[in-house]
N, C-alpha and C positions, 0 to 999 in steps of 0.2 A: 504494500499499501505507500503509495507516494505521500508527501506532506501537503501536497494540494486536496488529495482525497480526505484527508483527514480533518483538514482545515474546512473543506465545503459543508455549509450547511443545506438541511435539506430544506424543502418549501415550507414545511408546517414549522418547521424551528426559524427561519426567515420571515414568516406570519405571524409569530409570535412574539419576536425582537421587535418587530415596527408594531405592534398592539401595546407593547409594554410602557407605561405612565400613562398610556392616554385615559380620559375622564370616562366615567361610566356614562356620561351622554354623549360622550365622544363614539366608543365602541358601539353604542344603540343605533346612532346616525349611521354611521361605517355599517353594520348588517343590514340596514334597512337599503342604503344606497347600492349595496353588492348586489341587490336583488333588481336593482332596474340597471345594469352595465358598468357601474363605476368600482375601481382597482386601489386599494390603496396601493401606492407606488411608493413613497417615501415619506420620513418625517424630519422636519428639519428640529434639529435639536441646540437651540442657543443657547449659551452660557448662562445661566441664574433664571433662565425663564422657563416657561412650560411649554414642551414640546407640540410642532407644529405639522400635523398629519397632513399630507397632499394627496388627493384622492383625483385622478383620470379619467375620463368617459372611455368608453368603450373602443373610440374611433379615435383616441389621441388628442383631439383638437380641442378639448376643453380641460381645464382642471379647476378645483375648489380646494378650499384650507378648512379643515372641520374647526370650528371654534370650539373653546372649551364649555358651551353651552349646547354642544351638537349642531349648532346649524353651520349649514354648508355658504359659505361666502365666495362666490367667484370673482371677488375683486377684491385681493387680499392686500393690493399695494406694491406689490413684486412681480417681476416676471420668471418665468422659466426658462430655460436656455431649451430649443428644440432638440 
């Protein structure tokens, strides 16, 4: 087994890592959005601030930030590089 194989995480582990630290409201909203084709792609984790989960629509053209109260903000005030 190579080092890369030992270090690579399964999809389930990666998904669990992304969800770690999210509020109950964010997790509920994410569960609902996933039924409509949205996917959690990454979580911004700025120092000393709450995590910022970023979800993308299935076609990849739209994204939104899940606020701490579970609302989806499609105009978060920052750009995502293509």
